[in-house]
BAMI-696980 format. One line per 5 residues: their letters; for each residue x negated, y negated, z negated of N, C-alpha, C. Coordinates in pm, 1 decimal. Layout:
N
a> X:Y:Z:X:Y:Z:X:Y:Z; ... .
//
This chain:
218
xxxxx> -82.7:121.0:0.0:0.0:0.0:0.0:-85.7:-125.4:0.0; -194.1:-122.5:-78.3:-282.9:-238.3:-85.0:-351.5:-261.3:49.9; -382.0:-150.3:120.7:-444.1:-163.0:252.3:-347.3:-227.9:350.9; -219.7:-187.6:339.6:-118.3:-242.7:428.8:-99.3:-392.4:401.7; -96.1:-428.8:274.8:-83.6:-570.5:239.0:-203.0:-650.1:288.6 .
xxxxx> -320.9:-589.5:275.9:-441.7:-656.0:323.1:-437.6:-674.5:474.5; -383.8:-571.9:543.7:-371.4:-578.5:688.7:-275.2:-690.9:729.2; -159.1:-698.7:661.7:-62.3:-803.8:691.6:-120.8:-942.0:663.6; -195.2:-950.4:555.6:-257.8:-1078.5:521.1:-359.0:-1119.1:627.3; -435.0:-1020.7:675.8:-534.1:-1048.4:779.4:-467.0:-1092.5:909.0 .
xxxxx> -348.2:-1038.4:934.8:-276.0:-1071.8:1057.5:-189.4:-1197.2:1043.0; -190.0:-1255.1:924.9:-114.1:-1378.5:903.2:34.5:-1358.2:885.4; 75.4:-1237.8:844.1:216.5:-1208.6:821.4:249.5:-1235.8:675.0; 321.9:-1342.3:651.4:356.4:-1384.7:515.7:503.9:-1355.5:490.5; 533.5:-1238.0:437.7:672.4:-1195.1:419.4:728.7:-1250.6:289.1 .
xxxxx> 754.0:-1380.6:289.1:805.8:-1447.0:170.1:931.6:-1526.6:203.9; 1007.7:-1558.3:100.6:1128.5:-1641.0:114.2:1093.1:-1776.6:174.0; 984.4:-1834.1:126.8:944.0:-1966.7:174.0:913.6:-1965.6:323.4; 843.2:-1862.5:368.1:804.0:-1856.3:509.2:925.0:-1847.8:601.6; 1023.0:-1766.2:563.5:1135.3:-1739.7:652.9:1255.2:-1832.4:633.4 .
xxxxx> 1278.9:-1874.6:508.6:1399.0:-1952.8:481.4:1372.8:-2099.5:450.1; 1246.5:-2136.0:440.9:1212.5:-2277.9:421.7:1134.7:-2327.4:543.4; 1020.2:-2266.6:566.6:934.8:-2310.1:677.5:1000.2:-2285.6:813.4; 1048.7:-2162.7:834.7:1106.7:-2128.6:965.2:1235.7:-2206.4:992.5; 1319.9:-2221.7:891.1:1443.4:-2298.2:909.4:1414.5:-2445.4:935.9 .
xxxxx> 1314.1:-2497.9:864.7:1274.7:-2636.4:888.6:1222.3:-2656.1:1029.7; 1145.1:-2558.4:1076.5:1092.7:-2565.2:1212.8:1205.4:-2555.5:1314.7; 1303.7:-2469.0:1286.4:1417.0:-2456.6:1377.6:1490.8:-2589.9:1390.6; 1504.8:-2661.6:1278.7:1571.2:-2791.8:1282.0:1497.1:-2888.7:1373.6; 1364.5:-2885.3:1367.7:1285.7:-2972.0:1455.8:1304.1:-2931.9:1602.2 .
xxxxx> 1306.7:-2800.4:1626.3:1329.2:-2752.7:1762.0:1465.4:-2795.0:1815.1; 1565.4:-2790.3:1729.1:1699.2:-2834.0:1768.3:1702.4:-2982.4:1800.3; 1634.1:-3060.6:1717.3:1634.8:-3205.1:1740.7:1562.9:-3239.8:1870.6; 1457.7:-3164.1:1901.9:1379.1:-3191.8:2023.1:1446.0:-3140.5:2150.1; 1562.0:-3079.5:2137.7:1629.5:-3024.9:2256.5:1778.8:-3054.6:2254.4 .
xxxxx> 1853.3:-2977.5:2177.7:1999.2:-2990.2:2177.3:2046.2:-3126.7:2127.4; 1992.0:-3171.7:2015.2:2040.1:-3296.9:1956.6:2000.6:-3418.6:2039.6; 1875.7:-3422.3:2083.5:1834.3:-3536.1:2166.2:1907.6:-3531.2:2300.2; 1936.8:-3409.6:2348.1:2013.6:-3396.5:2470.5:2155.0:-3449.6:2454.0; 2214.0:-3423.1:2337.7:2348.4:-3473.6:2309.8:2349.8:-3626.0:2304.8 .
xxxxx> 2243.6:-3682.9:2248.3:2233.0:-3829.3:2243.2:2225.8:-3887.5:2384.1; 2143.9:-3826.5:2469.2:2133.0:-3874.4:2607.5:2264.5:-3854.4:2683.4; 2333.5:-3745.0:2652.6:2462.4:-3720.1:2715.7:2562.1:-3830.7:2680.7; 2561.9:-3869.8:2553.8:2650.4:-3978.2:2509.2:2613.9:-4109.7:2576.8; 2483.6:-4135.7:2584.5:2438.7:-4258.0:2652.9:2481.9:-4259.0:2799.2 .
xxxxx> 2467.3:-4142.9:2863.7:2507.1:-4133.0:3003.6:2656.0:-4153.6:3022.6; 2734.7:-4095.3:2932.5:2879.9:-4109.1:2942.3:2923.7:-4253.1:2917.3; 2856.6:-4320.0:2823.9:2895.9:-4456.7:2787.1:2848.9:-4560.1:2890.0; 2729.4:-4538.7:2945.3:2672.2:-4639.0:3035.3:2694.6:-4606.6:3182.9; 2726.3:-4480.6:3211.0:2744.6:-4440.3:3349.7:2613.8:-4417.6:3423.5 .
xxxxx> 2500.6:-4416.2:3348.7:2369.3:-4394.4:3409.7:2347.5:-4244.3:3427.1; 2342.6:-4199.3:3550.4:2334.1:-4057.1:3580.5:2203.5:-3994.6:3530.8; 2097.4:-4074.3:3525.1:1967.6:-4021.9:3481.2:1976.1:-3968.4:3338.7; 2050.8:-4035.9:3252.3:2066.9:-3990.2:3114.2:2137.7:-3854.3:3109.6; 2237.4:-3836.8:3194.5:2310.5:-3710.4:3200.0:2218.7:-3597.7:3246.0 .
xxxxx> 2132.6:-3627.6:3343.8:2038.4:-3527.5:3393.9:1938.2:-3488.4:3285.4; 1886.9:-3589.6:3214.7:1793.5:-3562.1:3104.5:1860.7:-3474.8:2999.3; 1985.8:-3507.9:2966.3:2060.7:-3431.0:2866.8:2074.6:-3285.2:2907.7; 2100.6:-3262.7:3036.3:2117.9:-3127.5:3087.5:1993.2:-3042.1:3064.0; 1877.3:-3097.0:3097.8:1753.0:-3020.4:3083.5:1711.5:-3006.8:2936.6 .
xxxxx> 1737.3:-3109.7:2858.1:1702.4:-3103.1:2715.5:1783.8:-2995.0:2645.6; 1913.2:-2989.8:2674.0:1999.2:-2888.5:2612.8:1962.6:-2748.6:2659.5; 1923.9:-2737.5:2786.4:1886.7:-2606.8:2841.2:1761.6:-2550.2:2774.2; 1682.0:-2638.4:2715.7:1556.2:-2595.3:2652.2:1574.1:-2559.7:2504.9; 1696.9:-2554.1:2456.2:1721.3:-2530.6:2313.5:1654.7:-2404.4:2262.2 .
xxxxx> 1679.9:-2291.7:2326.9:1622.2:-2165.8:2280.9:1470.7:-2167.4:2282.6; 1413.0:-2221.1:2389.1:1267.0:-2228.2:2400.3:1208.1:-2318.5:2293.2; 1274.1:-2432.5:2268.6:1223.4:-2526.2:2167.7:1227.1:-2465.2:2028.8; 1335.0:-2393.8:1997.7:1345.0:-2326.4:1868.0:1233.7:-2223.0:1854.5; 1210.3:-2147.6:1960.0:1108.5:-2042.6:1956.5:969.8:-2100.2:1932.0 .
xxxxx> 933.9:-2203.1:2006.9:801.9:-2263.6:1991.5:785.4:-2320.9:1850.7; 889.8:-2387.7:1801.9:882.2:-2449.6:1669.4:861.8:-2345.6:1559.8; 940.4:-2237.4:1564.7:929.7:-2133.6:1461.9:797.7:-2058.2:1473.5; 762.3:-2018.1:1594.5:638.2:-1943.1:1614.3:516.6:-2025.2:1571.7; 520.0:-2153.0:1601.8:408.9:-2240.8:1561.9:401.5:-2250.4:1409.6 .
xxxxx> 516.8:-2264.4:1344.3:519.0:-2276.2:1198.7:473.2:-2148.1:1131.3; 501.1:-2033.0:1195.2:457.2:-1904.5:1141.1:313.3:-1873.8:1179.4; 247.3:-1972.3:1237.2:105.1:-1964.1:1271.6:75.9:-1857.8:1377.0; 163.5:-1846.6:1474.0:139.8:-1755.6:1586.0:39.2:-1819.0:1682.3; -37.7:-1734.9:1746.5:-139.0:-1783.3:1839.6:-119.5:-1721.9:1977.8 .
xxxxx> -176.1:-1787.7:2076.4:-188.1:-1733.2:2211.5:-64.7:-1665.4:2265.4; -82.0:-1538.8:2303.5:23.8:-1463.5:2368.4:149.1:-1449.9:2283.4; 134.9:-1444.2:2152.4:251.6:-1433.0:2064.1:336.9:-1558.8:2075.4; 272.9:-1672.2:2067.6:342.7:-1800.3:2076.5:410.9:-1816.4:2212.1; 338.1:-1787.0:2319.5:393.4:-1805.2:2454.0:507.2:-1706.8:2482.3 .
xxxxx> 490.5:-1582.9:2436.7:592.2:-1480.4:2462.1:720.3:-1506.9:2382.8; 706.5:-1575.8:2271.6:823.7:-1604.4:2188.0:925.7:-1692.1:2260.3; 880.9:-1765.1:2360.4:971.2:-1853.4:2435.1:1084.8:-1773.6:2498.5; 1050.8:-1660.8:2560.8:1153.2:-1576.3:2623.1:1251.3:-1524.6:2518.2; 1199.3:-1493.7:2401.1:1284.1:-1443.7:2292.2:1381.4:-1552.4:2246.4 .
xxxxx> 1330.3:-1674.4:2233.1:1416.5:-1784.8:2191.4:1529.4:-1810.0:2289.4; 1497.7:-1801.6:2418.0:1600.5:-1821.8:2520.9:1707.3:-1713.5:2510.5; 1663.5:-1587.7:2496.4:1758.5:-1476.9:2484.7:1841.1:-1488.8:2357.3; 1774.9:-1519.8:2246.7:1845.4:-1530.9:2119.5:1949.8:-1640.4:2120.4; 1914.3:-1754.3:2179.0:2008.3:-1865.9:2185.3:2124.8:-1835.2:2278.1 .
xxxxx> 2095.7:-1763.3:2385.1:2201.0:-1726.7:2480.4:2299.9:-1628.2:2419.1; 2247.7:-1534.6:2340.5:2332.0:-1428.5:2286.0:2393.5:-1461.9:2151.2; 2325.6:-1546.4:2073.5:2376.3:-1573.6:1938.5:2361.3:-1716.0:1892.5; 2336.4:-1808.9:1985.8:2322.1:-1948.4:1947.0:2191.3:-1971.9:1873.3; 2173.5:-2089.4:1815.2:2049.5:-2121.3:1744.0:2012.7:-2021.7:1635.2 .
xxxxx> 2112.5:-1972.2:1559.5:2082.0:-1875.9:1454.4:2038.8:-1741.8:1513.2; 2092.9:-1706.9:1627.3:2048.6:-1585.8:1695.1:1903.4:-1597.4:1737.7; 1866.3:-1714.7:1787.6:1726.6:-1739.4:1825.9:1636.9:-1735.6:1703.4; 1684.2:-1792.8:1595.3:1607.5:-1797.0:1469.4:1570.8:-1656.1:1423.6; 1668.3:-1568.7:1414.9:1644.0:-1431.8:1366.9:1554.8:-1355.3:1464.1 .
xxxxx> 1587.6:-1363.0:1591.6:1512.4:-1286.8:1691.5:1366.3:-1330.3:1698.5; 1342.2:-1459.7:1692.8:1204.9:-1510.7:1703.2:1122.5:-1471.2:1580.8; 1180.9:-1477.3:1462.5:1106.5:-1438.5:1342.5:1060.0:-1293.6:1353.3; 1151.4:-1204.0:1387.7:1117.2:-1061.4:1398.9:1010.7:-1040.5:1506.1; 1032.2:-1097.9:1623.1:939.2:-1079.7:1733.7:802.5:-1140.5:1704.0 .
xxxxx> 801.1:-1256.9:1641.4:674.8:-1324.4:1611.3:590.5:-1243.5:1512.8; 655.5:-1191.5:1410.4:580.7:-1115.3:1310.3:527.0:-983.8:1367.4; 609.0:-916.4:1447.2:561.1:-793.6:1511.6:450.5:-824.7:1611.5; 464.0:-936.7:1678.8:361.4:-977.2:1773.6:228.2:-1004.3:1706.2; 233.5:-1070.2:1591.2:109.6:-1097.8:1518.1:40.3:-968.8:1473.7 .
xxxxx> 121.5:-867.6:1442.1:64.3:-741.0:1395.5:-16.7:-672.3:1505.8; 32.9:-677.8:1630.5:-36.6:-607.1:1739.1:-135.8:-696.1:1813.9; -130.5:-824.6:1790.8:-214.1:-918.9:1865.5:-362.5:-888.6:1846.4; -431.9:-871.0:1957.9:-576.1:-843.4:1961.7:-614.2:-711.6:1895.4; -520.7:-618.3:1891.0:-548.7:-487.6:1831.4:-575.3:-380.7:1937.6 .
xxxxx> -556.5:-412.5:2064.3:-579.6:-316.2:2172.0:-664.5:-380.2:2281.7; -713.0:-296.7:2369.6:-794.9:-345.2:2480.3:-708.7:-399.1:2594.3; -580.8:-371.5:2588.7:-488.6:-424.3:2691.1:-390.1:-520.5:2624.0; -445.0:-606.7:2543.4:-363.4:-699.9:2465.3:-276.0:-787.9:2553.2; -325.4:-820.6:2671.8:-250.4:-909.4:2761.7:-118.2:-845.3:2805.8 .
xxxxx> -108.1:-712.7:2793.8:15.7:-642.7:2825.7:93.5:-605.1:2699.2; 21.3:-555.3:2599.2:85.4:-503.5:2477.9:156.2:-614.0:2399.0; 86.7:-722.9:2374.9:145.2:-829.3:2290.7:272.8:-889.1:2350.2; 270.4:-933.3:2477.0:395.8:-985.9:2533.1:507.8:-881.8:2534.3; 471.9:-756.1:2562.4:573.0:-650.8:2567.3:637.4:-630.9:2430.3 .
xxxxx> 555.7:-624.0:2326.4:608.4:-604.7:2190.9:695.4:-722.0:2148.9; 646.4:-842.7:2173.3:720.9:-963.0:2133.5:854.6:-971.5:2206.5; 850.6:-959.1:2337.3:971.8:-979.3:2417.3:1072.4:-865.2:2396.8; 1023.2:-741.1:2398.3:1114.9:-628.0:2381.5:1180.2:-630.5:2243.9; 1100.2:-646.3:2139.3:1156.4:-647.6:2003.3:1249.9:-766.3:1983.9 .
xxxxx> 1210.8:-880.7:2037.5:1292.4:-1000.6:2021.8:1425.3:-992.5:2093.9; 1422.1:-944.8:2217.8:1546.1:-934.8:2294.9:1638.3:-828.9:2235.5; 1582.2:-716.4:2192.5:1664.0:-614.0:2126.8:1728.2:-668.7:1999.7; 1651.7:-745.3:1923.5:1706.4:-805.2:1802.5:1816.3:-905.2:1836.4; 1794.6:-981.0:1943.4:1895.7:-1077.2:1986.5:2025.0:-1006.1:2025.0 .
xxxxx> 2012.8:-892.6:2093.7:2130.8:-814.4:2129.7:2199.7:-759.2:2004.4; 2120.2:-718.1:1906.8:2176.0:-656.3:1785.9:2250.2:-757.1:1698.0; 2192.6:-875.9:1682.6:2250.5:-972.7:1588.3:2326.3:-1085.4:1657.0; 2307.9:-1099.4:1788.5:2366.0:-1214.2:1858.3:2516.4:-1225.5:1844.6; 2588.0:-1118.4:1881.5:2734.2:-1122.3:1878.0:2788.4:-1141.6:1736.3 .
xxxxx> 2739.5:-1065.7:1636.3:2789.3:-1087.6:1499.6:2763.2:-1229.7:1448.8; 2643.2:-1281.4:1475.6:2611.2:-1416.8:1431.6:2701.9:-1517.9:1500.3; 2724.5:-1498.5:1628.8:2810.9:-1589.9:1703.8:2951.7:-1590.8:1646.6; 3001.8:-1473.1:1609.8:3135.5:-1463.9:1551.7:3141.7:-1534.0:1416.6; 3040.1:-1511.4:1334.7:3036.3:-1574.3:1201.7:3029.4:-1725.7:1214.6 .
xxxxx> 2941.6:-1775.1:1301.2:2925.9:-1919.3:1316.8:3051.2:-1982.9:1375.0; 3116.4:-1913.0:1468.1:3240.7:-1964.5:1524.8:3349.8:-1971.2:1419.5; 3360.5:-1864.0:1340.2:3461.5:-1860.9:1233.3:3433.8:-1968.8:1129.8; 3304.6:-1985.8:1096.1:3267.9:-2088.1:998.4:3299.5:-2227.3:1051.2; 3268.5:-2250.2:1177.9:3297.4:-2380.1:1237.8:3446.6:-2408.9:1240.0 .
xxxxx> 3526.2:-2306.2:1273.0:3672.0:-2321.9:1274.6:3724.9:-2351.0:1135.0; 3671.0:-2279.5:1036.5:3714.5:-2300.5:897.4:3683.7:-2442.5:851.3; 3561.6:-2488.6:880.9:3522.0:-2623.9:839.8:3608.2:-2728.3:909.3; 3632.1:-2706.1:1038.2:3714.4:-2801.3:1113.3:3855.9:-2806.7:1057.2; 3911.2:-2689.2:1028.4:4046.4:-2685.2:973.2:4052.0:-2747.5:834.3 .
xxxxx> 3946.5:-2720.3:755.6:3943.6:-2773.5:618.8:3934.8:-2925.8:618.2; 3856.2:-2980.3:710.3:3840.5:-3126.3:714.1:3964.9:-3195.4:769.9; 4039.3:-3123.9:854.4:4157.8:-3183.3:914.6:4284.8:-3154.6:835.2; 4280.0:-3053.6:748.5:4399.4:-3012.6:676.4:4439.7:-3117.1:572.6; 4567.6:-3144.2:566.6:4623.2:-3234.8:467.3:4733.5:-3163.0:391.9 .
xxxxx> 4757.6:-3202.1:268.7:4865.7:-3137.5:192.0:5000.9:-3158.9:259.2; 5081.7:-3052.4:262.1:5218.2:-3068.9:312.8:5296.6:-3162.1:221.3; 5268.4:-3150.7:92.2:5341.5:-3227.7:-7.6:5268.3:-3358.5:-36.0; 5333.8:-3468.7:-9.4:5274.5:-3601.0:-30.6:5348.8:-3675.2:-140.5; 5285.0:-3781.7:-189.3:5342.6:-3857.8:-299.4:5479.7:-3914.6:-268.2 .
xxxxx> 5496.9:-3964.3:-146.6:5624.6:-4024.8:-108.4:5737.5:-3922.3:-113.0; 5706.2:-3798.7:-74.2:5807.2:-3693.3:-76.6:5851.3:-3665.7:-219.3; 5756.7:-3664.8:-311.8:5791.3:-3641.3:-451.8:5872.4:-3757.8:-508.6; 5837.3:-3879.4:-468.6:5913.4:-3995.8:-515.3:6056.7:-3990.3:-463.8; 6074.8:-3938.8:-340.3:6209.2:-3923.5:-285.7:6288.5:-3819.3:-363.6 .
xxxxx> 6215.4:-3726.9:-427.7:6281.6:-3623.9:-508.3:6307.0:-3670.4:-651.1; 6264.2:-3792.8:-681.0:6291.3:-3848.7:-812.8:6172.5:-3852.1:-906.8; 6055.0:-3808.1:-859.7:5936.7:-3811.4:-944.7:5878.4:-3953.0:-948.5; 5818.3:-3986.4:-1060.2:5753.9:-4116.3:-1073.9:5602.4:-4099.0:-1062.3; 5533.9:-4198.7:-1004.3:5387.3:-4189.5:-991.5:5322.4:-4165.5:-1127.6 .
xxxxx> 5226.0:-4076.8:-1130.1:5157.1:-4048.8:-1255.6:5083.7:-3917.0:-1251.5; 5038.8:-3871.4:-1366.1:4958.5:-3750.4:-1378.0:5035.6:-3627.2:-1331.9; 5164.7:-3622.6:-1366.2:5245.8:-3506.8:-1329.1:5254.2:-3491.6:-1178.0; 5272.7:-3604.1:-1107.8:5280.7:-3599.5:-962.4:5150.2:-3548.5:-901.8; 5037.6:-3595.6:-951.0:4907.9:-3551.0:-901.6:4886.6:-3403.0:-923.4 .
xxxxx> 4931.3:-3352.7:-1038.9:4915.4:-3211.2:-1070.2:5001.5:-3124.9:-977.8; 5122.3:-3170.1:-949.3:5211.5:-3096.3:-859.7:5153.1:-3089.3:-718.9; 5100.8:-3202.7:-669.9:5039.2:-3205.0:-536.5:4919.3:-3110.9:-531.0; 4840.9:-3111.6:-636.8:4722.9:-3024.7:-642.4:4762.6:-2877.4:-637.8; 4860.6:-2838.4:-720.2:4904.5:-2698.7:-722.7:4964.3:-2657.7:-589.0 .
xxxxx> 5042.4:-2748.2:-529.3:5103.0:-2719.6:-399.8:4996.8:-2699.1:-292.4; 4891.5:-2781.1:-294.6:4785.6:-2769.8:-194.2:4706.8:-2640.6:-211.8; 4687.2:-2598.0:-335.4:4618.3:-2471.1:-361.4:4699.1:-2354.0:-304.6; 4831.2:-2360.1:-322.3:4918.1:-2256.2:-265.4:4915.5:-2261.5:-113.1; 4904.0:-2382.3:-59.9:4895.0:-2400.5:85.7:4768.1:-2335.4:139.4 .
xxxxx> 4655.2:-2357.3:70.4:4528.3:-2299.1:113.7:4531.2:-2146.9:105.2; 4606.9:-2093.4:7.7:4619.0:-1947.8:-8.2:4716.7:-1887.8:91.0; 4785.4:-1974.7:167.4:4880.6:-1925.6:265.8:5017.9:-1895.8:209.8; 5043.0:-1933.9:84.9:5171.8:-1905.7:21.6:5275.5:-2013.3:52.8; 5228.6:-2130.5:94.5:5316.0:-2237.7:141.9:5272.7:-2272.1:283.1 .
xxxxx> 5365.9:-2259.0:378.9:5327.1:-2270.9:519.9:5374.4:-2399.0:587.1; 5458.9:-2476.4:521.8:5505.8:-2601.6:580.4:5562.9:-2692.4:471.7; 5602.0:-2813.6:512.2:5652.3:-2912.0:416.0:5781.9:-2865.6:351.1; 5868.2:-2796.9:427.3:5995.3:-2750.2:372.7:5972.4:-2651.1:259.4; 5876.2:-2560.0:278.2:5845.4:-2462.8:173.3:5784.1:-2532.1:52.3 .
xxxxx> 5706.9:-2637.9:76.9:5647.5:-2712.5:-34.2:5755.3:-2779.2:-118.9; 5853.8:-2837.6:-51.7:5962.9:-2902.2:-124.1:6044.6:-2798.8:-201.3; 6069.0:-2684.5:-136.9:6144.0:-2577.4:-203.7:6069.3:-2529.7:-327.4; 5935.2:-2521.7:-315.8:5855.3:-2479.2:-431.2:5866.5:-2580.0:-544.9; 5861.9:-2708.7:-513.6:5874.5:-2812.6:-615.8:6010.0:-2803.2:-684.3 .
xxxxx> 6113.6:-2784.4:-605.1:6248.6:-2776.7:-661.6:6263.4:-2655.1:-752.4; 6199.1:-2543.2:-711.8:6206.7:-2423.9:-796.2:6130.4:-2444.4:-926.7; 6018.3:-2514.1:-919.8:5941.9:-2543.7:-1040.4:6019.7:-2636.1:-1133.0; 6089.4:-2729.6:-1074.7:6168.2:-2824.4:-1154.0:6281.0:-2752.9:-1226.4; 6348.1:-2658.1:-1156.6:6456.9:-2584.9:-1217.2:6406.9:-2498.8:-1332.6 .
xxx> 6285.8:-2439.1:-1311.6:6230.2:-2353.8:-1416.8:6201.1:-2433.9:-1544.3; 6154.1:-2555.6:-1525.2:6121.1:-2640.7:-1640.5:6245.9:-2690.7:-1711.3; 6355.5:-2701.4:-1633.9:6482.1:-2743.7:-1693.9:6543.2:-2626.4:-1771.8 .
//
């Protein structure tokens, strides 16, 4: 075991939380900013000003998202030569199959395996790119679809949560005879919690729930 650890250390493989979830994620953010985000900014400029050159720049910047993520992560993980260059193909595949997070996972796996075999054979110019690209693309295929589903579901949930408003509003309670105060706030809060749980599906059900609560208290 100590020999294996020594081997990994010699190859620059740092299997730690910091390396993968701090350094690599931070690098991915830089890669995103240098491609997708800056491309989005140029796209907005092009749409607002009507300057076609900005739209063209945006197109190419966004297209480089996977490659930019790969280079950023591989560089941060201290990959050299063929490992770094081969990671570009992995980033493109990962981003295509699973978005930025798909590229993130695929590049980390491919980069670390690439570092392990780098300069270990006499045909390194073939072995290293093959190991990096094959392992990375296979990983992208394995995790791409699940990650894409999770990220899509998460995005939908966040969007719905930010747009969702309580069915039961203060004015509705005042129309039912309630006076502004702590009791009204508590009723709205409880109603919204039931709404989030799916137990209240519209304003009519919210009002019916309030009326039933009122009768119970009477």
